C-alpha positions in Angstrom: -101.5 -7.5 33.3 -101.6 -7.6 29.3 -104.0 -10.2 29.4 -106.3 -8.5 31.6 -106.2 -5.1 29.6 -107.0 -7.3 26.4 -110.3 -8.5 27.9 -113.6 -6.9 27.3 -115.1 -4.9 30.0 -117.9 -7.7 30.6 -115.4 -10.2 30.8 -113.2 -8.1 33.1 -116.1 -7.8 35.4 -116.4 -11.7 35.8 -112.8 -12.3 36.4 -111.1 -13.2 39.6 -107.7 -13.6 40.4 -106.4 -15.7 43.4 -103.0 -14.9 44.9 -101.0 -16.7 47.7 -100.1 -13.7 49.9 -101.2 -10.5 50.8 -98.2 -8.9 49.5 -98.8 -10.5 46.1 -102.2 -9.3 46.2 -101.1 -5.5 47.1 -98.5 -5.8 44.4 -101.1 -7.2 41.9 -103.5 -4.2 42.8 -101.0 -1.7 42.3 -100.0 -2.9 39.0 -103.7 -3.1 37.9 -104.0 0.6 39.0 -101.1 1.6 37.1 -102.4 -0.1 34.0 -105.8 1.5 34.6 -107.6 -1.8 35.4 -110.1 -1.5 38.1 -109.9 -3.7 41.1 -112.8 -4.8 43.4 -112.2 -6.1 46.9 -110.0 -5.0 49.8 -106.4 -5.6 49.7 -104.6 -4.5 53.1 -101.4 -2.5 53.1 -98.7 -4.8 53.5 -96.6 -4.5 56.9 -93.5 -3.1 56.1 -91.7 -5.6 58.5 -93.2 -8.6 56.5 -91.6 -8.5 53.0 -89.2 -10.4 50.9 -86.6 -7.2 51.2 -86.3 -7.6 54.8 -86.0 -11.4 54.7 -83.0 -10.7 52.5 -81.6 -8.1 54.8 -81.9 -10.4 57.8 -80.3 -13.2 55.8 -77.5 -11.1 54.7 -76.9 -9.8 58.2 -77.1 -13.4 59.7 -74.8 -14.6 57.5 -72.2 -11.9 58.3 -72.5 -12.0 62.0 -73.8 -15.3 62.9 -71.5 -17.8 61.3 -71.9 -17.9 57.4 -74.6 -20.3 57.4 -75.6 -21.9 54.2 -79.0 -21.3 54.8 -78.7 -17.7 55.1 -76.3 -17.5 52.1 -78.8 -19.3 50.0 -81.5 -16.6 50.6 -79.4 -13.8 48.9 -76.5 -15.5 47.0 -78.3 -14.8 43.4 -80.0 -11.4 44.0 -78.8 -10.3 41.4 -78.3 -13.4 39.6 -74.9 -14.7 39.6 -75.6 -18.1 38.3 -74.3 -19.7 41.5 -75.4 -23.2 42.0 -76.7 -24.6 45.2 -74.4 -27.8 44.6 -71.4 -25.5 45.2 -72.4 -25.0 48.6 -72.7 -28.5 50.2 -71.7 -27.9 53.7 -73.8 -26.1 56.5 -71.2 -23.2 56.8 -69.8 -21.5 53.6 -66.2 -22.4 52.6 -64.7 -20.0 50.3 -61.9 -22.3 49.6 -64.3 -25.2 48.6 -66.5 -22.9 46.6 -63.4 -21.7 44.7 -62.4 -25.2 44.2 -65.9 -26.1 42.8 -65.6 -23.2 40.2 -61.9 -23.8 39.5 -62.3 -24.2 35.9 -64.5 -21.3 35.1 -62.5 -18.2 35.2 -65.3 -15.8 35.0 -66.9 -17.4 37.9 -63.6 -17.3 39.9 -63.4 -13.5 39.5 -67.0 -13.0 40.3 -66.6 -15.2 43.5 -63.4 -13.6 44.5 -65.3 -10.1 44.3 -68.3 -11.6 46.1 -66.2 -12.9 49.2 -63.9 -10.1 49.5 -67.0 -7.8 49.7 -68.6 -10.1 52.2 -65.4 -9.8 54.3 -65.3 -6.1 54.1 -68.9 -6.1 55.1 -68.2 -8.0 58.4 -65.8 -5.4 59.5 -68.1 -2.4 59.1 -71.3 -1.3 60.8 -74.6 -3.4 59.9 -76.2 -0.3 58.3 -73.2 0.2 55.9 -72.9 -3.6 55.3 -76.3 -3.4 54.2 -75.4 -0.4 51.8 -72.7 -2.3 50.5 -75.0 -5.2 49.9 -77.4 -2.9 47.9 -74.9 -1.3 45.9 -71.6 -3.1 45.6 -73.2 -6.4 45.5 -76.1 -5.3 43.2 -79.1 -5.8 45.7 -80.8 -2.5 44.4 -80.2 -3.7 40.7 -82.1 -7.0 41.6 -85.1 -5.0 43.0 -85.4 -2.7 40.1 -85.4 -5.9 37.8 -88.0 -7.4 40.0 -90.2 -4.4 40.1 -93.1 -4.4 37.4 -93.2 -0.7 36.7 -91.7 2.6 38.1 -94.1 3.0 40.8 -93.0 -0.4 42.2 -89.4 0.3 41.6 -89.6 3.5 43.7 -91.8 1.6 46.5 -89.1 -1.3 46.7 -86.1 1.4 46.9 -87.9 3.4 49.5 -88.8 0.4 51.5 -85.1 -0.9 51.3 -84.1 2.6 52.2 -86.2 2.5 55.4 -85.5 -1.0 56.3 -81.7 -0.3 56.2 -81.8 2.6 58.3 -83.3 0.4 61.1 -80.1 -1.6 61.3 -78.3 1.5 62.5 -79.2 0.2 65.9 -78.5 -3.3 65.2 -75.8 -5.0 67.7 -73.6 -7.5 65.4 -73.7 -10.9 67.0 -77.3 -10.7 68.1 -80.2 -12.5 66.4 -81.5 -10.2 63.5 -84.9 -11.7 63.7 -85.2 -11.0 67.5 -84.0 -7.3 66.8 -86.8 -7.0 64.1 -89.2 -8.5 66.5 -88.2 -5.9 69.4 -88.7 -2.9 66.9 -92.2 -4.2 65.6 -93.1 -4.2 69.1 -92.3 -0.7 69.8 
């Protein structure tokens, strides 16, 4: 954005930016608007059911209620950054004892992991909606969203979207596939 702001108007009019996804394009457009940089072209508003926040929520819920799969854990383990290494989780299911053994010589990491695993254990025992609240507030996911946002408006948008998506999980039944659950919601 800073580079674009520095361009003369004639160069700016001849500049094209190519992005991978519609969500990236939407976010880039919003950042340009916040910086008062004109944008040409149509960028459709992203579907609120197709975004990284929902993907993280689904991974979290899947981890809690569908067997502690490594693939799910890797999606959210460092959001916010806990400096966890993928190598610490070599098995298909997450084994707390094995992970604690991997970090046995790092006391600060052991303290962080004890908190993480005890919070995950608590999250398994409460409703999915409250489990996501725990994920967002106690495990720091909202802090991750705030850090990821490129401006105040994007921060507000991320947090509002997280609130809306969390509310959907009030009707989720633990043990069912969260992807199928979301599919049923989007088809309504």
